N, C-alpha and C positions, 0 to 999 in steps of 0.2 A: 504494500500500500504506500502511496506517495504521501510525504508529509506536507503540512500546510505551506511551508515556504516554497516547496517545489510547485505546488498548485498555484500559489499566488504569483510566482514568477512567470509560470506558463500563461496564466490568464492575462497578466499585464502585457506580456510579449505579444500574444495573439491579438489582443484588442488594439495595441499600439500599431502593430503591423497592418491590421485591417483599416485603421483610420489614418495611417501614415503620419502619426504624431503621438506624442505622449498623452496619456489620458489621466486626468486627475480623479481621485477617489470620489469626490462629491459631484462630479460631472454626470448629468443624466444623458444616457445614450439612446434608449428606446423612446422615451417620452418626448425627447427633443428631436427625434427623427434622424439622429446620426447613424443608427443601425436599425434594420428592419428584421422581420422574421426569417427571411431567406439568408441574410447575413448571419443571424444567430445559428442557423443550421451549419453554415460554413465554419463558423467559429468553433462549434462543438466538434466537428470533424477534425479540425486542426488541433484542438486540445486533446482529442483521443489519440491522434498520431503522436503528438509531442509527449504525452504522459504515458503512452503505452497501455491505456485503460479504456474501458467503454463507459460512456455516460448514458444513463437511462433517461431517454427523452420523453417518456410517456407522461410524466407529470410536470415537465418544464413549460412555463408560460413566458412570453416575451418580457414581461416585467421582471422576471428573475435575472435579467441581464441589464437592468436599467442603470446600475452603477457598478464600479469595479468591486466593491465589497459584496454586493449582492451576487455578482457573477461568481466570485470566489466561493461564497457560501453554497450556491447552487451546485457548483461542480463538486464540492466536498460531499454534499448531501446525496448526489445522484451517481457517484462513482460505483462502477461494478468492476471487480477484478477481472482483467482479460486473461 
């Protein structure tokens, strides 16, 4: 199982790469329109590749990725050992 620091680094790296800039913790991503549901699916796929784990998407909602801390919590909550 990946530790919190690895998950946090992966989420920050994937989000920053997708938006092509550093993302602040308090910045809203979904509600502001910076990312949409299709981009969330791409982010999940990238996170799965980067972490070598599967993320259970059945219970994920777009708002779960609205901020960096929410995205980190969502990934931690939904990880399935690959």
